[in-house]
ROSE-4610 file (N, C-alpha, C; in Angstrom, 1 decimal, always signed):
// ROSE-4610
residu = [X/X/X/X/X/X/X/X/X/X/X/X/X/X/X/X/X/X/X/X/X/X/X/X/X/X/X/X/X/X/X/X/X/X/X/X/X/X/X/X/X/X/X/X/X/X/X/X/X/X/X/X/X/X/X/X/X/X/X/X/X/X/X/X/X/X/X/X/X/X/X/X/X/X/X/X/X/X/X/X/X/X/X/X/X/X/X/X/X/X/X/X/X/X/X/X/X/X/X/X/X/X/X/X/X/X/X/X/X/X/X/X/X/X/X/X/X/X/X/X/X/X/X/X/X/X/X/X/X/X/X/X/X/X/X/X/X/X/X/X/X/X/X/X/X/X/X/X/X/X/X/X/X/X/X/X/X/X/X/X/X/X/X/X/X/X/X/X/X/X/X/X/X/X/X/X/X/X/X/X/X/X/X/X/X/X/X/X/X/X/X/X/X/X/X/X/X/X/X/X/X/X/X/X/X/X/X/X/X/X/X/X/X/X/X/X/X/X/X/X/X/X/X/X/X/X/X/X/X/X/X/X/X/X/X/X/X/X/X/X/X/X/X/X/X/X/X/X/X/X/X/X/X/X/X/X/X/X/X/X/X/X/X/X/X/X/X/X/X/X/X/X/X/X/X/X/X/X/X/X/X/X/X/X/X/X/X/X/X/X/X/X/X/X/X/X/X/X/X/X/X/X/X/X/X/X/X/X/X/X/X/X/X/X/X/X/X/X/X/X/X/X/X/X/X/X/X/X/X/X/X/X/X/X/X/X/X/X/X/X/X/X/X/X/X/X/X/X/X/X/X/X/X/X/X/X/X/X/X/X/X/X/X/X/X/X/X/X/X/X/X/X/X/X/X/X/X/X/X/X/X/X/X/X/X/X/X/X/X/X/X/X/X/X/X/X/X/X/X/X/X/X/X/X/X/X/X/X/X/X/X/X/X/X/X/X/X/X/X/X/X/X/X/X/X/X/X/X/X/X/X/X/X/X/X/X/X/X/X/X/X/X/X/X/X/X/X/X/X/X/X/X/X/X/X/X/X/X/X/X/X/X/X/X/X/X/X/X/X/X/X/X/X/X/X/X/X/X/X/X/X/X/X/X/X/X/X/X/X/X/X/X/X/X/X/X/X/X/X/X/X/X/X/X/X/X/X/X/X/X/X/X/X/X/X/X/X/X/X/X/X/X/X/X/X/X/X/X/X/X/X/X/X/X/X/X/X/X/X/X/X/X/X/X/X/X/X/X/X/X/X/X/X/X/X/X/X/X/X/X/X/X/X/X/X/X/X/X/X/X/X/X/X/X/X/X/X/X/X/X/X/X/X/X/X/X/X/X/X/X/X/X/X/X/X/X/X/X/X/X/X/X/X/X/X/X/X/X/X/X/X/X/X/X/X/X/X/X/X/X/X/X/X/X/X/X/X/X/X/X]
num = [1/1/1/2/2/2/3/3/3/4/4/4/5/5/5/6/6/6/7/7/7/8/8/8/9/9/9/10/10/10/11/11/11/12/12/12/13/13/13/14/14/14/15/15/15/16/16/16/17/17/17/18/18/18/19/19/19/20/20/20/21/21/21/22/22/22/23/23/23/24/24/24/25/25/25/26/26/26/27/27/27/28/28/28/29/29/29/30/30/30/31/31/31/32/32/32/33/33/33/34/34/34/35/35/35/36/36/36/37/37/37/38/38/38/39/39/39/40/40/40/41/41/41/42/42/42/43/43/43/44/44/44/45/45/45/46/46/46/47/47/47/48/48/48/49/49/49/50/50/50/51/51/51/52/52/52/53/53/53/54/54/54/55/55/55/56/56/56/57/57/57/58/58/58/59/59/59/60/60/60/61/61/61/62/62/62/63/63/63/64/64/64/65/65/65/66/66/66/67/67/67/68/68/68/69/69/69/70/70/70/71/71/71/72/72/72/73/73/73/74/74/74/75/75/75/76/76/76/77/77/77/78/78/78/79/79/79/80/80/80/81/81/81/82/82/82/83/83/83/84/84/84/85/85/85/86/86/86/87/87/87/88/88/88/89/89/89/90/90/90/91/91/91/92/92/92/93/93/93/94/94/94/95/95/95/96/96/96/97/97/97/98/98/98/99/99/99/100/100/100/101/101/101/102/102/102/103/103/103/104/104/104/105/105/105/106/106/106/107/107/107/108/108/108/109/109/109/110/110/110/111/111/111/112/112/112/113/113/113/114/114/114/115/115/115/116/116/116/117/117/117/118/118/118/119/119/119/120/120/120/121/121/121/122/122/122/123/123/123/124/124/124/125/125/125/126/126/126/127/127/127/128/128/128/129/129/129/130/130/130/131/131/131/132/132/132/133/133/133/134/134/134/135/135/135/136/136/136/137/137/137/138/138/138/139/139/139/140/140/140/141/141/141/142/142/142/143/143/143/144/144/144/145/145/145/146/146/146/147/147/147/148/148/148/149/149/149/150/150/150/151/151/151/152/152/152/153/153/153/154/154/154/155/155/155/156/156/156/157/157/157/158/158/158/159/159/159/160/160/160/161/161/161/162/162/162/163/163/163/164/164/164/165/165/165/166/166/166/167/167/167/168/168/168/169/169/169/170/170/170/171/171/171/172/172/172/173/173/173/174/174/174/175/175/175/176/176/176/177/177/177/178/178/178/179/179/179/180/180/180/181/181/181/182/182/182/183/183/183/184/184/184/185/185/185/186/186/186/187/187/187/188/188/188/189/189/189/190/190/190/191/191/191/192/192/192/193/193/193/194/194/194/195/195/195/196/196/196/197/197/197/198/198/198/199/199/199/200/200/200/201/201/201/202/202/202/203/203/203/204/204/204/205/205/205/206/206/206/207/207/207/208/208/208/209/209/209/210/210/210]
x = [+118.0/+118.5/+117.8/+118.7/+117.0/+117.0/+115.6/+115.3/+116.3/+116.2/+117.1/+116.4/+115.1/+114.6/+114.7/+115.3/+115.6/+115.1/+115.1/+114.5/+115.6/+115.2/+116.5/+116.0/+116.9/+116.5/+117.9/+117.3/+117.8/+117.8/+118.7/+118.5/+119.4/+118.7/+119.6/+119.5/+120.3/+120.6/+120.1/+119.5/+119.0/+119.0/+119.2/+119.1/+120.7/+120.8/+122.0/+122.5/+124.0/+124.2/+123.7/+124.7/+124.4/+123.3/+123.2/+121.7/+120.6/+120.7/+119.7/+118.3/+118.1/+116.7/+117.1/+116.3/+116.5/+115.1/+115.7/+114.4/+114.8/+113.6/+114.3/+113.1/+113.7/+112.6/+112.8/+111.5/+112.4/+111.5/+112.4/+111.8/+112.1/+111.7/+112.1/+111.2/+110.8/+109.3/+108.4/+107.8/+106.9/+107.9/+107.5/+108.3/+107.7/+108.2/+107.7/+108.7/+109.4/+110.2/+109.6/+110.2/+109.3/+110.0/+109.6/+110.3/+110.9/+112.0/+112.7/+113.7/+113.9/+114.9/+115.5/+116.6/+117.4/+116.9/+116.6/+115.5/+116.5/+116.8/+117.8/+117.7/+118.6/+118.3/+119.7/+119.2/+120.2/+120.2/+121.2/+121.3/+121.8/+121.8/+122.7/+122.1/+123.3/+123.1/+124.1/+123.4/+124.2/+125.0/+126.6/+127.1/+128.1/+127.6/+128.1/+128.9/+130.2/+131.1/+130.3/+130.1/+129.5/+130.1/+131.5/+132.7/+132.1/+131.4/+130.9/+129.2/+128.7/+127.3/+127.3/+125.8/+125.9/+124.9/+124.3/+122.6/+122.0/+120.9/+120.4/+119.0/+118.8/+116.8/+116.8/+115.0/+114.8/+114.8/+114.7/+114.1/+114.8/+115.3/+115.9/+117.1/+117.9/+118.9/+119.4/+120.5/+120.6/+122.1/+122.7/+124.1/+124.3/+125.8/+126.3/+126.9/+126.7/+127.1/+128.3/+128.2/+129.0/+128.8/+129.8/+128.8/+127.9/+126.9/+125.2/+124.7/+124.8/+123.9/+124.0/+122.9/+122.5/+121.6/+121.3/+120.6/+119.4/+118.5/+117.6/+116.8/+117.0/+115.9/+115.2/+114.4/+113.1/+112.9/+112.4/+112.4/+110.5/+110.0/+108.6/+108.0/+106.7/+105.8/+105.3/+104.7/+104.5/+105.4/+106.3/+106.7/+108.6/+108.9/+110.4/+111.2/+112.0/+112.3/+113.7/+114.0/+115.6/+116.4/+117.2/+117.9/+119.0/+119.4/+121.0/+121.6/+122.9/+123.9/+124.6/+125.3/+126.5/+127.3/+128.6/+129.6/+130.1/+129.7/+130.4/+131.0/+132.4/+133.1/+133.4/+133.0/+133.7/+132.5/+131.1/+129.9/+129.0/+128.3/+127.1/+125.8/+125.5/+124.3/+123.2/+121.8/+120.8/+120.3/+120.4/+120.3/+118.6/+117.9/+116.4/+116.3/+115.0/+114.9/+113.7/+113.6/+112.1/+111.4/+110.2/+109.4/+108.8/+109.4/+108.6/+107.6/+106.8/+105.6/+106.5/+106.3/+106.9/+105.9/+105.9/+104.9/+105.5/+104.7/+105.2/+105.5/+106.0/+106.1/+104.7/+104.6/+103.1/+103.3/+102.1/+102.0/+102.0/+102.9/+102.8/+101.3/+100.9/+100.0/+100.9/+99.9/+100.5/+100.1/+100.9/+100.1/+100.8/+100.0/+100.6/+100.3/+101.1/+101.1/+100.4/+101.1/+101.0/+99.0/+98.8/+97.0/+96.7/+96.4/+95.8/+94.6/+94.3/+93.3/+92.1/+91.2/+89.9/+90.2/+90.0/+89.8/+91.5/+91.6/+93.1/+92.9/+93.5/+93.5/+94.3/+94.0/+94.7/+95.8/+96.1/+97.8/+98.6/+98.2/+98.9/+99.7/+98.3/+98.8/+99.6/+99.4/+100.2/+101.7/+101.9/+103.2/+104.0/+103.1/+104.2/+104.9/+106.0/+107.0/+106.6/+105.5/+105.2/+104.3/+104.2/+103.9/+104.8/+104.0/+105.2/+104.7/+105.3/+104.9/+105.4/+104.4/+104.5/+104.0/+104.9/+104.5/+104.1/+103.2/+102.6/+102.6/+102.8/+103.5/+103.7/+105.2/+106.5/+107.3/+108.2/+109.5/+110.5/+110.7/+111.5/+111.6/+113.1/+112.7/+112.9/+111.7/+111.7/+111.8/+112.6/+112.7/+111.7/+110.5/+109.7/+110.4/+110.6/+110.7/+109.7/+109.1/+107.5/+108.4/+107.8/+108.1/+107.2/+106.1/+105.1/+103.7/+103.1/+101.8/+101.2/+99.8/+99.2/+98.3/+97.8/+97.2/+95.7/+94.7/+93.7/+92.3/+92.0/+90.8/+89.7/+88.7/+87.1/+87.0/+86.4/+86.3/+84.8/+84.3/+83.0/+83.3/+84.9/+85.5/+85.7/+85.5/+85.8/+86.9/+87.6/+88.7/+90.2/+91.1/+92.0/+93.2/+94.3/+95.6/+96.8/+97.4/+98.9/+99.7/+100.9/+101.5/+102.9/+103.6/+104.8/+105.4/+106.8/+107.6/+108.3/+107.8/+108.7/+107.2/+108.3/+107.6/+107.2/+107.7/+107.7/+106.7/+105.7/+104.7/+105.4/+105.2/+105.4/+104.8/+105.1/+104.5/+103.2/+102.9/+101.5/+100.8/+101.2/+100.2/+100.0/+101.0/+100.2/+99.8/+99.6/+98.8/+97.1/+97.0/+95.7/+95.0/+95.9/+95.4/+95.3/+96.0/+95.8/+94.1/+93.7/+92.6/+91.2/+91.4/+90.3/+89.7/+88.8/+87.7/+87.7/+87.5/+87.3/+86.0/+85.6/+85.2/+85.3/+86.0/+86.4/+87.7/+87.2/+88.4/+89.8/+90.4/+91.5/+91.8/+92.7/+92.9/+94.5/+95.4/+96.0/+96.1/+96.3/+96.0/+97.6/+97.0/+98.3/+99.4/+99.4/+100.7/+101.5/+102.8/+103.9/+105.1/+105.5/+106.8/+107.3/+108.8/+109.5/+110.2/+110.1/+110.5/+111.4/+112.1/+112.5/+112.1/+110.6/+110.3/+109.8/+110.2/+109.8/+109.1/+108.2/+107.1/+105.9/+105.5/+103.8/+103.0/+102.0/+100.7/+99.9/+100.0/+99.4/+98.0/+97.2/+95.9/+95.8/+95.0/+94.5/+94.3/+95.1/+94.0/+93.1/+91.9/+91.6/+91.5/+91.4/+91.2/+90.1/+89.5/+88.9/+89.4/+89.5/+90.0/+89.0/+89.4/+88.9/+89.2]
y = [-86.5/-86.1/-85.7/-86.1/-85.7/-84.3/-84.2/-82.8/-82.2/-80.7/-80.1/-80.1/-80.2/-80.3/-81.3/-80.5/-81.6/-81.1/-82.1/-81.2/-81.4/-79.9/-79.3/-79.7/-80.4/-80.5/-79.7/-79.2/-78.1/-78.6/-79.7/-79.9/-79.0/-78.7/-78.0/-78.1/-78.1/-77.7/-76.8/-76.6/-75.3/-75.5/-74.4/-74.4/-74.7/-75.3/-75.8/-76.8/-76.9/-78.3/-78.2/-79.1/-79.6/-80.3/-81.4/-82.0/-82.0/-80.7/-80.5/-80.8/-79.9/-79.8/-79.7/-80.3/-80.7/-80.2/-79.7/-79.3/-79.4/-80.1/-80.3/-79.6/-79.2/-78.2/-78.3/-79.0/-79.2/-78.3/-77.8/-77.2/-77.3/-77.1/-76.9/-77.6/-79.1/-79.6/-80.1/-81.1/-82.0/-82.9/-83.6/-84.5/-85.8/-85.8/-87.2/-87.9/-89.0/-90.0/-91.0/-91.2/-92.2/-93.5/-94.7/-96.1/-96.2/-96.9/-97.3/-96.0/-95.0/-94.0/-93.3/-92.4/-91.7/-90.5/-90.2/-88.9/-88.1/-86.9/-86.0/-85.2/-84.9/-84.5/-83.9/-82.9/-81.6/-81.8/-82.0/-82.5/-81.6/-80.9/-80.0/-79.8/-79.8/-79.3/-78.3/-77.3/-76.3/-76.2/-75.7/-75.8/-77.2/-78.0/-79.7/-79.7/-80.1/-80.3/-81.3/-81.5/-82.7/-83.9/-84.3/-85.1/-85.7/-84.8/-85.6/-85.9/-86.0/-86.3/-87.7/-88.3/-89.6/-89.8/-90.1/-90.0/-91.6/-92.3/-93.6/-93.4/-94.3/-94.3/-95.8/-95.7/-97.1/-97.8/-97.9/-98.5/-98.2/-98.9/-98.9/-98.4/-97.5/-97.0/-95.4/-95.0/-93.3/-93.8/-92.7/-93.1/-91.0/-91.3/-89.7/-89.4/-88.5/-88.0/-86.9/-85.9/-85.0/-83.8/-83.1/-82.0/-82.0/-82.0/-82.2/-82.6/-83.5/-83.8/-85.5/-85.9/-87.3/-87.5/-89.3/-89.9/-90.8/-90.6/-91.7/-92.4/-94.0/-94.8/-95.7/-95.4/-96.5/-97.5/-98.5/-99.8/-100.3/-99.4/-100.0/-98.8/-98.6/-97.5/-97.4/-96.2/-96.2/-94.9/-95.5/-94.7/-95.1/-93.6/-94.0/-93.1/-93.1/-92.1/-92.1/-90.7/-90.5/-90.1/-90.6/-90.1/-89.4/-88.6/-87.5/-87.9/-88.7/-88.5/-87.9/-87.1/-86.6/-87.2/-87.3/-88.0/-86.9/-87.0/-86.6/-87.4/-86.8/-87.3/-89.0/-89.0/-90.5/-91.3/-91.0/-91.5/-91.0/-91.7/-91.4/-91.0/-89.9/-89.5/-89.0/-89.2/-88.9/-87.7/-86.5/-85.4/-85.0/-85.8/-85.8/-87.0/-87.1/-87.8/-87.1/-87.7/-87.0/-87.9/-88.3/-89.1/-88.5/-89.3/-89.2/-89.7/-89.5/-90.5/-91.0/-92.2/-93.2/-93.3/-92.5/-93.3/-94.1/-94.9/-95.7/-94.5/-94.7/-94.2/-94.3/-92.9/-93.1/-93.8/-94.4/-95.2/-94.7/-94.6/-94.0/-94.2/-93.4/-93.5/-93.5/-94.3/-94.7/-93.6/-93.2/-92.3/-93.0/-92.6/-92.9/-91.7/-91.2/-89.9/-88.9/-89.1/-87.7/-87.7/-88.9/-89.3/-90.1/-89.5/-90.8/-91.8/-91.9/-92.5/-91.7/-92.2/-91.3/-91.6/-90.1/-90.5/-90.5/-91.1/-91.2/-91.5/-90.5/-91.2/-92.4/-92.9/-94.2/-94.2/-93.7/-93.3/-92.7/-91.9/-91.6/-92.8/-93.5/-94.2/-95.2/-95.9/-96.5/-96.4/-94.9/-94.4/-94.0/-94.4/-94.6/-95.6/-95.5/-96.5/-97.7/-96.8/-97.8/-97.1/-97.4/-96.8/-96.0/-95.2/-93.9/-94.1/-94.0/-93.7/-92.1/-92.1/-90.4/-90.5/-90.0/-89.6/-88.4/-88.1/-86.6/-86.1/-84.9/-84.1/-84.6/-85.2/-85.8/-85.1/-84.4/-83.8/-85.0/-86.1/-86.5/-87.2/-87.1/-88.4/-89.1/-90.1/-91.8/-92.2/-93.6/-94.1/-95.3/-95.9/-97.1/-97.6/-98.4/-99.6/-100.4/-100.1/-101.5/-102.7/-103.6/-105.0/-105.8/-105.4/-105.8/-105.2/-105.3/-105.0/-105.5/-105.6/-106.3/-105.0/-105.2/-104.7/-105.4/-105.1/-106.0/-105.5/-106.1/-105.5/-106.3/-106.5/-106.8/-106.9/-108.2/-108.3/-109.4/-109.3/-110.6/-111.8/-112.1/-113.5/-114.0/-112.4/-112.4/-111.5/-111.6/-110.9/-111.3/-110.5/-110.8/-109.7/-110.8/-110.0/-110.2/-109.1/-109.7/-109.2/-109.3/-109.1/-108.6/-107.4/-107.1/-107.1/-107.9/-107.8/-106.4/-105.5/-104.1/-103.0/-101.7/-100.8/-100.5/-101.0/-101.0/-102.0/-101.3/-102.2/-102.9/-104.4/-105.7/-105.5/-106.1/-106.1/-107.0/-107.9/-108.4/-107.6/-106.6/-105.4/-104.4/-104.1/-103.1/-103.8/-105.2/-105.7/-105.7/-105.8/-105.5/-104.4/-103.4/-102.0/-102.3/-102.2/-102.0/-102.4/-103.6/-104.4/-103.7/-102.6/-102.1/-100.6/-100.2/-99.3/-98.2/-97.3/-96.0/-96.3/-95.8/-96.0/-97.2/-97.7/-99.2/-98.9/-99.9/-99.5/-100.5/-99.8/-100.9/-100.2/-101.6/-101.3/-101.7/-100.4/-101.1/-101.7/-102.9/-104.1/-104.5/-105.3/-106.3/-104.9/-104.2/-103.1/-103.4/-103.6/-103.8/-103.4/-102.7/-102.0/-101.6/-102.1/-102.4/-100.8/-100.3/-99.2/-99.3/-98.3/-98.4/-100.0/-99.6/-100.4/-102.0/-102.3/-103.5/-103.4/-104.8/-104.4/-103.7/-103.3/-102.6/-102.6/-102.9/-102.7/-101.4/-101.4/-99.9/-100.1/-98.9/-99.0/-99.0/-99.9/-99.7/-98.7/-98.3/-97.0/-97.9/-97.1/-97.4/-96.1/-96.8/-95.5/-95.9/-95.0/-94.9/-94.8/-95.2/-94.7/-93.6/-92.6/-91.6/-91.5]
z = [-83.7/-82.7/-82.1/-80.3/-78.9/-78.9/-78.7/-78.7/-77.1/-76.9/-75.9/-74.9/-74.6/-73.6/-72.3/-71.1/-70.3/-68.9/-67.9/-66.6/-65.7/-65.3/-64.0/-62.7/-62.1/-60.6/-59.6/-59.0/-58.0/-56.7/-55.8/-54.6/-53.7/-52.7/-51.9/-50.6/-49.6/-48.4/-47.6/-46.6/-45.9/-44.0/-43.5/-42.3/-41.6/-40.6/-40.0/-40.1/-40.9/-41.2/-42.5/-43.5/-44.8/-45.2/-44.0/-44.1/-43.3/-42.6/-41.6/-42.2/-43.0/-43.6/-45.0/-45.8/-47.4/-48.3/-49.6/-50.5/-52.3/-52.4/-54.0/-54.8/-56.1/-56.7/-58.0/-58.9/-60.4/-61.1/-62.5/-63.3/-64.5/-65.6/-66.9/-67.9/-67.5/-68.2/-67.0/-67.1/-66.3/-65.7/-64.5/-64.0/-64.4/-65.6/-66.7/-67.1/-67.1/-67.9/-68.7/-69.7/-71.0/-70.9/-71.0/-70.7/-72.0/-71.5/-72.9/-73.6/-73.5/-73.8/-73.3/-73.2/-72.2/-72.2/-71.1/-70.8/-70.1/-71.0/-70.4/-69.2/-67.8/-66.5/-66.3/-65.6/-65.2/-63.9/-62.7/-61.2/-60.9/-59.8/-59.0/-57.8/-57.0/-55.6/-55.1/-54.7/-54.5/-53.3/-53.5/-52.3/-52.2/-53.2/-53.1/-54.7/-54.9/-56.0/-56.6/-58.3/-58.9/-58.4/-58.2/-57.9/-56.8/-55.7/-54.4/-54.6/-55.8/-55.9/-56.6/-56.0/-57.0/-56.8/-57.9/-58.3/-58.6/-58.2/-58.5/-58.9/-59.3/-59.7/-59.7/-59.0/-58.2/-59.4/-60.6/-61.6/-62.9/-63.8/-64.9/-64.7/-65.4/-65.1/-65.1/-64.5/-64.4/-65.0/-66.0/-66.0/-66.3/-65.8/-65.5/-66.8/-67.6/-69.0/-68.6/-68.0/-67.9/-66.7/-65.8/-65.6/-64.7/-64.7/-64.0/-65.1/-65.9/-67.0/-67.0/-66.8/-66.7/-67.7/-67.8/-68.6/-68.0/-67.8/-67.4/-68.2/-67.8/-68.8/-68.0/-67.5/-66.6/-67.4/-66.9/-67.7/-67.5/-66.9/-66.7/-66.5/-66.8/-66.6/-65.3/-64.6/-63.2/-62.8/-61.6/-61.1/-61.3/-60.9/-60.9/-59.6/-58.9/-57.8/-58.0/-58.4/-58.8/-57.2/-56.5/-55.7/-55.5/-55.0/-55.0/-54.0/-53.4/-52.4/-52.2/-51.3/-51.0/-50.3/-50.5/-49.7/-48.6/-47.7/-46.5/-45.4/-45.1/-44.1/-44.6/-45.9/-46.1/-46.5/-46.2/-46.0/-47.0/-47.7/-48.6/-47.7/-48.0/-47.5/-48.2/-48.1/-48.8/-48.9/-49.6/-49.8/-50.0/-51.1/-51.2/-52.3/-52.6/-53.5/-54.6/-55.6/-56.6/-57.0/-57.0/-57.8/-59.0/-60.4/-61.3/-62.2/-62.5/-63.4/-64.3/-65.0/-66.1/-67.1/-67.9/-69.3/-70.4/-70.9/-72.2/-73.3/-74.6/-75.5/-75.9/-76.6/-77.6/-79.0/-79.1/-80.0/-81.5/-82.1/-83.6/-84.2/-85.5/-86.1/-87.6/-88.4/-90.1/-91.1/-91.9/-92.9/-93.9/-95.3/-96.6/-97.6/-98.0/-99.0/-98.1/-96.6/-95.8/-95.2/-95.6/-95.0/-94.1/-93.3/-92.1/-92.2/-93.8/-93.9/-94.7/-95.0/-95.8/-97.6/-98.4/-99.6/-100.3/-101.3/-102.0/-103.7/-104.3/-105.7/-105.8/-106.6/-106.9/-107.4/-108.2/-109.1/-107.5/-106.9/-105.9/-104.7/-104.5/-104.0/-104.3/-105.7/-106.2/-106.3/-106.4/-106.2/-105.0/-103.9/-102.7/-102.8/-102.0/-101.7/-100.5/-99.5/-98.6/-97.5/-96.3/-95.2/-94.6/-94.0/-92.9/-91.5/-90.4/-89.1/-88.6/-88.0/-87.4/-86.1/-85.1/-83.2/-83.1/-83.3/-83.0/-81.7/-81.8/-80.4/-79.6/-79.7/-78.8/-78.7/-77.3/-78.0/-78.0/-78.3/-78.4/-80.0/-80.3/-82.0/-81.1/-81.7/-81.4/-82.5/-82.9/-83.8/-83.4/-84.7/-84.7/-86.5/-86.1/-87.6/-87.9/-88.9/-89.5/-89.6/-89.0/-89.3/-89.9/-90.2/-90.9/-91.2/-92.0/-92.6/-93.4/-93.7/-94.6/-95.1/-96.6/-97.4/-97.9/-97.0/-97.5/-98.4/-99.0/-99.8/-99.6/-100.3/-100.3/-101.7/-102.2/-103.7/-103.4/-104.8/-104.8/-104.6/-104.1/-104.3/-102.9/-102.0/-100.4/-100.2/-99.4/-98.8/-99.3/-99.7/-100.3/-99.5/-99.0/-98.1/-98.7/-98.7/-99.1/-97.8/-97.6/-96.4/-97.1/-96.1/-96.2/-94.2/-94.8/-93.9/-93.5/-94.1/-93.8/-94.1/-94.1/-94.5/-95.8/-96.9/-97.9/-98.8/-99.7/-100.3/-101.3/-101.2/-102.1/-103.3/-104.1/-105.9/-105.6/-104.8/-104.6/-104.1/-102.9/-102.4/-103.5/-104.3/-105.4/-106.3/-106.5/-107.4/-107.1/-105.7/-104.9/-105.3/-104.8/-105.4/-107.0/-107.7/-108.9/-109.3/-108.9/-109.1/-108.4/-107.9/-107.3/-108.2/-108.2/-108.7/-108.2/-108.7/-108.1/-106.7/-105.8/-104.7/-103.8/-103.9/-103.2/-102.4/-101.2/-100.3/-100.3/-99.3/-99.3/-97.9/-97.3/-95.9/-95.6/-94.8/-94.0/-93.0/-92.2/-91.1/-90.8/-89.4/-88.6/-89.1/-88.6/-88.5/-87.1/-87.2/-86.2/-86.7/-85.2/-85.2/-84.1/-84.2/-83.0/-82.8/-81.7/-81.0/-79.9/-78.6/-77.8/-77.1/-77.0/-75.8/-76.3/-77.8/-78.2/-79.6/-79.6/-80.8/-80.3/-81.4/-81.1/-81.8/-81.5/-82.4/-82.7/-84.2/-84.6/-85.3/-85.1/-85.2/-86.5/-87.6/-89.3/-89.7/-90.6/-91.6/-92.9/-93.2/-94.4/-95.4/-96.8/-97.7/-98.7/-99.3/-100.2/-101.4/-102.5/-103.8/-104.7/-105.0/-105.6/-107.3]
């Protein structure tokens, strides 16, 4: 479920005439949007009814939900300009624009048994169903789905690797882990996940069996 943090944009027209002088004020969060997800905005213009207001965005899409609520979905990192127009005498006139910084979504981290690497007991590692992804310090609930990862170990016969095409350990991967002794290392590598913006590569993690 999406977090209730939204960006409030208040557009106001000042002095003589509705469009004589205009000011835009943003509050509630930083002026940041994220690529590929629906960013909630609340946009209002004092003195102008919602049905008389139209809002556009310079890249991606923005849709009206209800009342003063909108969802902006930029397509590219960089900047996006949100423009508000009011219908006056049958013509749309620009009230004002606000420029947002557009950021890529943060890359998730891999955890196994709630660990991001380091030492782990062999029975605990073998008891895990698979790997998990965690997006830290981010105020949206964003879904990433693991599409593949490798388990890699080093032996006297060289490196051995087994691949999973999901977040779940395969029997071959579990067999590699079972073959290890205390003090040996196992690596989770070649991790790929699909998020709102497409497939992303995720940093490897390593564990030492204790």
